[in-house]
N, C-alpha and C positions, 0 to 999 in steps of 0.2 A: 126755693124759699120753704122753710119749715113751717108747718102749721103749729098753732098754739099747743095742741095736744101732744105733738112730738117733742116740743121744747119742754113741756111739763114732765114728760116721761124721762128726760135725761137729767133733770136736776134732782139732787138728793135732798131729803128733808134737812132743814137747818134749824138750829136753836136760835134764841133771841140774839145772842152775842154774834153769831155768824151772820144773821140778817143785818144787824146794825153795822157790822164791819163792811158790808157791801155799799154803804152810803157814806158820802163825805160832807153832807150838809151840816152846817153849824146850827146851834140852837137847842131848844129843849125837847125836840122831837123824840129823843131817846127815852125820855121819861114817859112819853105817851105810846111808845111802841107796844107794850102789852095790850093797851086798849085798842090800838089799831089792828093788831093781830086777832083779838077776840071779835072785833067788828067784821073782819074778813071771814072768819069762821061762821059767824051768825048769818051773813048774807050768802054763804055758800061758795066763796071764792078761795078759801083756804081750809085746811084741816090740820089737826094736831094728832100726834101719836102719844103713846104712854110714856115715852122718854122726854116729852116736852119739845119735840121738834115739829116744825111746821113745813107744810108743802102745799102746792097749788091743788085745788079741788078739781 
């Protein structure tokens, strides 16, 4: 079983569209995705780079 750190290391940074494409839920959550991502950055669970891509922190 891989540890969380190893899994994070294997995933490339993703932009908002790529993150949204990984989910199939219906509803208005896509409108809230920027807020969700900013919240994850604020609490230290994600980070963003200069190109607007997000990765696990």
